[in-house]
C-alpha positions in Angstrom: 15.1 28.2 32.7 15.5 28.0 36.9 12.8 27.8 39.3 12.9 29.2 42.5 10.9 26.8 45.6 11.2 27.5 48.8 11.4 24.7 50.8 11.1 24.4 54.3 14.4 22.6 55.3 12.8 20.9 58.2 10.5 19.2 56.1 13.1 18.5 54.0 14.2 15.0 56.1 10.5 14.0 56.4 9.9 14.3 52.4 13.2 12.7 51.4 12.5 9.2 54.1 9.3 8.8 52.1 10.8 9.2 49.0 13.3 6.3 49.9 10.8 4.6 51.7 8.7 4.9 48.2 11.9 3.8 46.2 12.5 0.9 48.2 8.8 -0.3 47.9 8.5 -0.5 52.0 4.5 -0.2 52.8 3.0 3.1 54.7 3.2 1.0 58.0 6.8 1.1 57.6 7.8 3.6 56.2 6.2 5.9 59.1 7.4 2.9 61.9 10.9 3.6 60.8 10.3 7.4 60.6 9.4 6.9 64.1 12.0 4.5 65.5 14.7 6.7 64.1 13.3 9.9 66.2 13.0 8.0 68.7 16.6 7.4 68.3 17.5 10.5 68.7 15.8 11.4 71.8 19.4 10.4 73.8 21.8 12.4 71.5 19.4 15.0 72.0 19.0 14.8 75.9 22.9 14.9 76.0 22.9 18.6 74.0 20.6 20.5 75.9 22.0 19.6 78.8 25.3 20.4 77.9 23.8 23.5 76.9 21.9 23.9 80.2 25.8 23.3 82.3 27.0 25.4 80.0 24.7 28.9 80.9 24.9 27.9 84.9 28.9 27.9 85.0 
């Protein structure tokens, strides 16, 4: 029997991070700090993508 579950794709990354942190027996504060540090690491590449996209629009 197959159960159809509608999962929001945006939340899968957070859910996976919490699951891995729980399996690795990290504390709540460590899990949250590592998630926020990872999000902070992605800000630079995200800005580059936005700037390149904007440059392509204005050409």
